[in-house]
C-alpha positions as CSV (number, residue, x, y, z in Angstrom):
1,M,-11.8,-2.8,-20.2
2,V,-12.6,0.8,-21.1
3,G,-10.4,3.1,-23.0
4,P,-8.4,5.1,-23.7
5,I,-5.7,3.0,-21.9
6,R,-4.1,4.9,-19.1
7,P,-1.1,3.9,-16.9
8,Q,-2.3,1.5,-14.3
9,F,-1.2,1.9,-10.6
10,V,-2.1,-1.2,-8.6
11,L,-2.4,-1.1,-4.8
12,F,-1.8,-4.7,-3.5
13,G,-2.0,-5.9,0.1
14,S,-4.2,-6.4,3.1
15,S,-6.8,-4.3,4.8
16,I,-4.7,-1.2,4.7
17,V,-5.2,-1.5,0.9
18,Q,-8.7,-2.8,0.9
19,F,-9.9,0.1,3.0
20,S,-7.8,2.7,1.1
21,F,-11.0,4.3,-0.4
22,S,-12.7,4.6,3.0
23,N,-12.6,7.6,5.4
24,G,-10.8,9.8,3.0
25,G,-8.3,7.0,2.3
26,W,-4.9,7.2,0.6
27,G,-6.2,5.2,-2.4
28,A,-9.0,7.7,-2.9
29,I,-6.6,10.6,-2.6
30,L,-4.3,9.1,-5.2
31,A,-7.2,8.5,-7.5
32,D,-8.2,12.2,-7.2
33,I,-4.7,13.4,-7.8
34,Y,-4.3,11.2,-10.9
35,S,-7.8,11.9,-12.2
36,R,-7.8,11.7,-16.0
37,K,-4.1,10.6,-15.9
38,A,-3.8,7.1,-14.4
39,D,-6.2,4.4,-13.2
40,I,-5.8,3.4,-9.5
41,L,-6.7,-0.3,-9.1
42,V,-7.3,-1.7,-5.7
43,R,-6.3,-5.3,-5.0
44,G,-6.6,-5.3,-1.2
45,Y,-7.7,-8.3,0.9
46,A,-8.5,-7.8,4.6
47,G,-6.9,-10.4,6.8
48,W,-4.2,-11.4,4.4
49,N,-0.5,-11.7,5.3
50,S,2.5,-12.0,2.9
51,R,1.9,-15.8,2.7
52,N,-1.6,-15.2,1.3
53,G,-0.3,-12.5,-1.0
54,L,2.4,-14.8,-2.4
55,Q,-0.1,-17.7,-3.0
56,A,-2.4,-15.5,-5.0
57,L,0.3,-13.5,-6.8
58,E,0.2,-15.0,-10.2
59,Q,-3.6,-14.8,-10.3
60,V,-3.6,-11.1,-9.4
61,F,-0.6,-10.3,-11.6
62,P,-0.5,-12.8,-14.5
63,K,2.7,-12.6,-16.5
64,D,0.8,-13.1,-19.8
65,A,-1.6,-10.1,-19.3
66,S,-1.8,-7.9,-22.3
67,I,-1.5,-4.8,-20.1
68,Q,1.0,-4.7,-17.2
69,P,0.9,-2.1,-14.4
70,S,3.2,0.9,-14.6
71,L,3.4,1.0,-10.8
72,V,2.6,-1.5,-8.0
73,I,2.4,-0.3,-4.4
74,V,2.6,-3.3,-2.0
75,Y,1.7,-3.5,1.6
76,F,2.1,-6.5,3.8
77,G,3.5,-6.7,7.3
78,G,1.0,-5.7,10.0
79,N,-0.8,-9.1,10.0
80,D,2.5,-10.9,9.6
81,S,3.9,-9.3,12.7
82,M,1.1,-10.4,15.0
83,L,2.3,-12.7,17.8
84,P,1.8,-16.4,17.3
85,D,-1.3,-18.0,18.7
86,P,-1.0,-21.2,20.7
87,L,-3.8,-22.7,18.7
88,G,-2.3,-21.6,15.4
89,L,-5.1,-19.2,14.7
90,S,-3.0,-16.1,14.4
91,L,-2.1,-14.4,11.1
92,H,1.5,-14.5,12.3
93,V,4.3,-15.2,9.7
94,P,7.8,-15.6,11.2
95,L,10.1,-12.7,10.3
96,P,12.5,-14.8,8.0
97,E,9.6,-16.2,6.1
98,Y,8.0,-12.7,5.8
99,V,11.2,-11.4,4.2
100,E,11.4,-14.3,1.8
101,N,7.8,-13.9,0.8
102,M,8.3,-10.2,0.1
103,R,11.4,-11.0,-1.9
104,K,9.4,-13.5,-4.0
105,I,6.6,-11.0,-4.5
106,A,9.1,-8.3,-5.6
107,T,10.9,-10.7,-8.0
108,H,7.6,-11.6,-9.7
109,L,6.4,-8.1,-10.0
110,K,9.7,-6.9,-11.4
111,S,9.4,-9.6,-14.1
112,L,6.0,-8.3,-15.4
113,S,7.6,-5.8,-17.7
114,Q,10.5,-3.4,-18.0
115,K,8.2,-0.5,-17.3
116,T,6.8,-1.8,-14.0
117,R,8.0,0.1,-11.0
118,L,7.6,-1.0,-7.3
119,I,7.1,0.8,-4.0
120,F,6.8,-1.2,-0.8
121,L,5.0,0.3,2.2
122,T,6.3,-0.9,5.5
123,A,4.1,-1.8,8.5
124,P,3.0,1.4,10.2
125,P,2.8,1.8,14.0
126,V,-0.5,1.3,15.9
127,N,-2.2,3.0,18.7
128,E,-2.2,0.0,21.1
129,E,-4.7,1.4,23.5
130,Q,-7.2,2.4,20.9
131,M,-6.7,-1.0,19.1
132,R,-7.4,-2.9,22.3
133,K,-10.7,-1.1,22.8
134,A,-11.8,-1.4,19.2
135,F,-11.0,-5.1,18.9
136,S,-11.8,-6.2,22.5
137,G,-13.1,-9.8,22.3
138,I,-11.9,-10.1,18.7
139,M,-8.2,-9.9,19.0
140,R,-6.0,-11.4,21.7
141,E,-4.5,-8.9,24.2
142,N,-1.1,-7.6,23.0
143,S,-1.3,-9.7,19.8
144,R,-0.1,-6.7,17.8
145,T,2.6,-4.4,19.3
146,N,4.8,-1.6,18.1
147,K,7.8,-3.5,19.1
148,Q,6.9,-6.3,16.7
149,L,5.8,-3.9,14.0
150,Q,9.1,-2.1,14.0
151,M,11.0,-5.4,13.5
152,Y,9.0,-6.1,10.4
153,S,9.2,-2.6,9.1
154,D,13.0,-2.5,9.5
155,A,13.3,-5.9,7.7
156,C,11.2,-4.6,4.8
157,V,13.3,-1.5,4.5
158,E,16.5,-3.6,4.5
159,L,15.1,-5.9,1.8
160,C,14.2,-3.0,-0.3
161,R,17.7,-1.6,0.0
162,E,19.1,-5.0,-1.0
163,M,16.8,-5.4,-4.0
164,D,16.9,-1.7,-5.1
165,I,13.2,-1.2,-4.4
166,K,11.7,2.1,-3.3
167,A,10.4,1.9,0.2
168,V,8.0,4.1,2.3
169,D,9.0,3.6,5.9
170,L,5.5,4.2,7.4
171,F,6.6,3.2,10.9
172,T,9.1,6.1,11.0
173,S,7.3,8.7,8.9
174,M,3.9,8.3,10.7
175,Q,5.6,9.0,14.0
176,K,7.2,12.3,12.9
177,R,3.8,13.9,13.5
178,S,3.6,14.6,17.3
179,D,-0.1,13.7,17.6
180,W,0.1,10.6,15.3
181,S,-1.3,8.2,17.8
182,T,-4.5,10.2,18.3
183,V,-5.3,11.4,14.8
184,C,-4.0,8.9,12.3
185,F,-6.3,5.9,13.0
186,T,-10.0,5.0,13.0
187,D,-9.5,2.0,15.3
188,G,-5.8,2.0,16.3
189,I,-4.8,0.1,13.1
190,H,-6.5,1.4,10.0
191,F,-5.9,5.0,8.7
192,S,-8.0,8.0,9.2
193,S,-7.9,10.7,6.6
194,E,-5.0,12.3,8.5
195,G,-3.1,9.1,8.5
196,S,-3.8,8.6,4.8
197,K,-2.5,12.1,4.0
198,I,0.9,11.0,5.4
199,V,0.9,7.9,3.3
200,V,0.2,9.9,0.1
201,E,2.8,12.5,0.9
202,E,5.4,9.8,1.3
203,I,4.4,8.0,-1.9
204,L,4.5,11.3,-3.9
205,K,7.9,12.0,-2.4
206,V,9.3,8.7,-3.6
207,L,7.9,9.3,-7.1
208,E,9.6,12.7,-7.2
209,E,12.9,11.5,-5.8
210,A,13.0,8.4,-8.0
211,D,12.8,10.7,-11.0
212,W,10.2,8.4,-12.5
213,E,8.9,11.2,-14.7
214,R,6.3,9.2,-16.5
215,L,4.7,8.3,-13.1
216,Q,4.6,11.8,-11.7
217,W,1.1,13.4,-11.9
218,N,2.3,16.6,-13.4
219,S,4.2,14.8,-16.2
220,L,1.4,12.6,-17.3
221,P,-1.0,13.9,-20.1
222,T,-4.5,14.8,-19.2
223,E,-7.0,12.7,-21.1
224,F,-8.9,14.6,-23.8
225,E,-7.5,18.0,-22.6
226,E,-7.7,19.3,-26.2
227,F,-11.5,19.2,-26.1
228,A,-13.2,22.6,-25.8
229,P,-14.8,23.4,-22.4
230,Y,-18.4,22.2,-22.1
231,T,-21.1,24.8,-22.2
232,A,-24.9,24.4,-22.0
233,S,-25.4,26.1,-25.3
234,R,-23.6,23.2,-27.0
235,V,-26.2,20.7,-26.0
C-alpha cells in the first residue's frame, strides 16, 4: 500500500474489465480522468461468468479489509449469455441463475461499508460477423448472439431497478451511435477506443445524475495541489 490514501474505484468482471487498459480502454480513460484524485483498481478475469465472480467474491472483496472501495463497477453477462454447449464446455449460465448470482454479488458489495457505491454494466451488443471471423475455430458458430445478450442486459437492468443499484445499459447506449457495429470493437466483442469512450461517458453520466458528489472527479481534491510548481532552478 502506498499513500496518501485515495478513494478506491474497483472494476470487477470478465475480459471487458481485464482488457480495460488496452486499446485506449475505458479503465485507462477513467484512470486519466481521476489522476491524483482516485485509484482505479482492475480486478478483471477473462473467461469468467457471474458464477466465477460469485465464487471468488469474498477473496476479491473481503469484508474485514481495512480499506473498502468507494465505488465498484461490475460487469458480467456476455459470457453468461453464450448458448449452452452439448458437451458442457460453454461459459453459459442460465438466465435465472445469472440474475441470482448478480443479486448475491450486489448484496455482498453493499455490505462492505456504508460509503461503497455500485454501478452495474450490462452486457453490450456484439458485431456478430466480426466476432465470427475473429474467433473462427475457437468459438462455436452463433454461440453469442445479440438476441441472447439483450435478454441478459434487460434482466440486469431490471435487477438494478429492484435493488436500487445504478445501471449502465450498454446494450442500448452503444447502439445509439449509428456506426457502432464497425467502430466500437476490436474483435466484435471487446471494445476499441471508440467503444470505451461510450462506456466512460455513460459511467460519468451516472455519477453526475446520482449526485454522488464525493465520487465526481471535479469534486475530489487533487493530491498535493498546494505544492509550488516544479522548476529546474529548484533542483
